[in-house]
C-alpha positions, 0 to 999 in steps of 0.5 A: 482248728489246727494249721500245719506249716511245712518248710520245703527243703528237707521236709517236702523234698529231701533236696539238701544233698542236691543243694550241696552238690550244686553249691560245690559245682557252682563254687568251683566254677568261681574258684571256691572249694566248698568245705563240710563246715560251709555246708553245715552253715548253709542249712536253713539260711536264705540265699543272700546269707549263704552267698555273703558267707561263702564269698566273703567279699564286699559284694553288691546286692546285685552281685549277691542276687546273681550268684544266688540265682545262678546257683539255683538255676543249676540246682533246678537243672540237676534236681528235675530228673531226681525230684520224684525220688526225693519226695520225703517218704510218706509225704504224699499219703500224709497230705492226702489224709490231711487235705481237710486241714489248713496247710501252708509252706513257709520256707527261706528257699528262693521263690522260684525253687518253691514254685518249681518243687510244688508244681513239678511234684504236683503237690501245689494244690494241697497248700492254701498259702506259700510264704518265702523268705523274701516276703518278710524282712527277717528270715529264719531263725526269726519267726516272721515267715511262720507268723505270716503263714499263720496269718494267711491261713487265718489260724492263731500261731499257738494253734499251728504246728511247724514241720522243720528239719533245720536248727534255724527252722526249729528256733523260728517255729518256737519263737512264733509260739508254735509246736514244732515237729522235727524231721531228722532228714538233715540233722541227727537231732533237733533240740527244742522240737516237740517231736522228732521223726524220721519221715512222714510214715512214723506212727508217733506223728499220727498219734501226736496230731490226733491228740493235738487236734482233738484237744483243739490246740 
């Protein structure tokens, strides 16, 4: 049986524009101007990595955590009234059509953000497992989060398909020995992805999954 493993930001919700906005507002409060280069380095990273990159100082683990937590509280406040309009097009219908398939979320996102998005959107019941970056020692691009999701689903990694939008996510999926479907919501191309699509309405996604699942791969 095939398992489907979803990243969250850029795959379930097109939240990266709001993350960008939240980082700009938060960083400005502490005297940091956020450049486009900084935004590009952010994608697919865990919060502790982002904070240490942006702040460039000798921060304690507690300070790193608090900066990240404060920014994510701001993000959730900004995102709540926009959440429904930022669900990636075609996702709800896709999940309904594949509700018989074992599905998991595996994301570097903060646990509070994953819970917030899945509960506020009503999508939580579709997923049999939810793995965040703090449940593994190595975040993406290491394969750990995807391997843990496959284990939770009880499906061999080679029989899992990852849905990702970031370079680090694609690298992690490939390192896990999984096929990777890349959503072009964040980057114009995703080298290494088995298939790239604009969103879940793409007919080539249905054809790819049909062929993959019928072969038992």
